[in-house]
DRENLUM-470994 format. One record per residue (C-alpha): residue in one letter; y, z, x; residue number from 1. Coordinates in pm, 1 decimal, padded with zeros to 6 digits. Each point is the difference from the previous one (the first is absolute). Layout:
  type         y         z         x  seq
     a         Y         Z         X  NUM
...
***
This chain:
  type         y         z         x  seq
     m  -02314.2   06692.6  -02998.8    1
     f  -00346.3   00142.7  -00066.2    2
     p  -00255.2  -00187.0  -00215.7    3
     e   00004.4   00287.0  -00248.6    4
     d   00371.0  -00063.3  -00054.8    5
     i  -00059.1  -00365.4  -00093.3    6
     i  -00316.3   00021.3  -00215.0    7
     l   00084.2   00238.4  -00285.4    8
     k  -00306.7  -00017.9  -00227.9    9
     p  -00270.2  -00238.3  -00124.2   10
     v   00046.7  -00180.6  -00329.8   11
     l  -00308.3   00062.7  -00215.4   12
     t   00007.7  -00245.7  -00290.1   13
     e  -00255.1  -00234.1  -00157.9   14
     k   00138.9  -00293.9   00193.5   15
     g  -00009.3   00207.7   00316.2   16
     y  -00366.1   00088.6  -00055.4   17
     d  -00089.1  -00369.6  -00037.3   18
     g   00144.0  -00073.1   00344.1   19
     i  -00209.1   00261.4   00180.9   20
     a  -00306.8  -00229.1  -00004.2   21
     d   00207.2  -00269.1   00177.6   22
     k   00141.1   00254.8   00248.7   23
     k   00344.2  -00003.5  -00164.4   24
     y   00168.7   00338.6  -00023.3   25
     t   00326.9   00086.7  -00172.7   26
     f   00238.8   00267.8   00124.8   27
     t   00340.7   00131.5  -00096.3   28
     v   00215.6  -00028.4   00311.3   29
     k   00346.7   00097.1   00111.9   30
     r   00263.8  -00233.5  -00142.9   31
     n   00150.8  -00099.7   00333.9   32
     a  -00335.0  -00067.2   00173.9   33
     n  -00074.2  -00359.5   00095.7   34
     k  -00337.1  -00176.7   00012.5   35
     t  -00047.4   00052.5   00372.8   36
     q   00060.2   00374.9  -00027.3   37
     i  -00240.4   00023.5  -00295.6   38
     k  -00269.6  -00190.9   00191.3   39
     i   00028.9   00226.7   00304.6   40
     a   00000.7   00314.3  -00216.8   41
     v  -00317.2  -00098.1  -00189.4   42
     e  -00178.8  -00094.3   00323.2   43
     k   00088.2   00333.8   00160.3   44
     m  -00076.9   00217.9  -00303.8   45
     f  -00336.3  -00151.0  -00095.0   46
     n  -00123.6  -00166.7   00324.7   47
     v  -00038.9  -00343.2  -00163.7   48
     r   00124.5  -00353.1   00074.2   49
     v   00255.3  -00146.2  -00241.3   50
     k  -00000.1  -00371.5  -00077.9   51
     s   00310.1  -00019.9  -00221.0   52
     v   00253.4   00212.2  -00185.8   53
     n   00172.6  -00097.2  -00324.7   54
     t   00283.4   00211.6  -00137.1   55
     v   00170.8   00029.2  -00337.0   56
     t   00303.9   00207.2  -00094.7   57
     q  -00005.2   00143.5  -00351.9   58
     r   00342.6   00073.2  -00144.5   59
     g   00045.0   00325.5  -00185.1   60
     k  -00020.9  -00006.1  -00379.3   61
     l   00280.5   00112.4  -00227.4   62
     k  -00095.2   00328.0  -00169.8   63
     r   00187.5   00200.1  -00261.8   64
     m  -00003.4   00367.0  -00091.0   65
     g   00217.5   00028.6  -00308.1   66
     r   00335.5  -00152.8   00082.6   67
     n  -00051.7   00027.7   00374.4   68
     e  -00147.7  -00293.5   00181.7   69
     g  -00112.6  -00063.8   00354.2   70
     y  -00242.6  -00198.7   00208.2   71
     t  -00336.8   00099.4   00142.1   72
     p  -00025.0  -00041.3   00376.5   73
     t  -00050.2  -00344.9   00150.8   74
     t  -00331.8  -00016.9   00186.1   75
     k  -00168.2  -00236.4   00242.4   76
     k  -00369.7  -00089.8  -00001.8   77
     a  -00201.4  -00160.4   00278.8   78
     i  -00325.7  -00186.8  -00054.2   79
     v  -00192.6   00009.4   00328.2   80
     q  -00281.6  -00250.2   00068.9   81
     l  -00246.8   00104.5   00271.4   82
     t  -00186.4  -00242.7   00226.2   83
     e  -00361.1  -00089.9  -00080.9   84
     d  -00137.8   00175.5   00310.3   85
     s   00202.1   00316.5  -00064.7   86
     k  -00163.5   00303.7  -00153.9   87
     a   00106.5   00118.8  -00345.2   88
     i   00236.6   00293.0  -00046.8   89
     e  -00215.0   00310.4  -00058.8   90
     a   00237.2   00162.7  -00248.6   91
     f  -00054.4  -00289.4  -00244.2   92
     n  -00379.7  -00030.3   00037.1   93
     s  -00081.9   00244.8  -00278.3   94
     l   00242.9  -00171.7  -00238.4   95
     s  -00149.1  -00351.8  -00005.6   96
***
């Protein structure tokens, strides 16, 4: 599997912006990816060293359109903590 298949997109929220100063970055990842795969993918994509990876699975919400109802997709987020001696990810530098 390629790193681009595992890391889908960055999560840009207020809480995510607060973590950039501490070298914590949040990404939406593939649902079946584990922490080791996420760590390797981030290290290959951005040329950084990863200290730890925390993951959370968000269940889809129930939505209704008239009498029809369904669920939004279930997603998985990964919060990646870089080591102190690692450089920051360039894509996030202009955001902090």
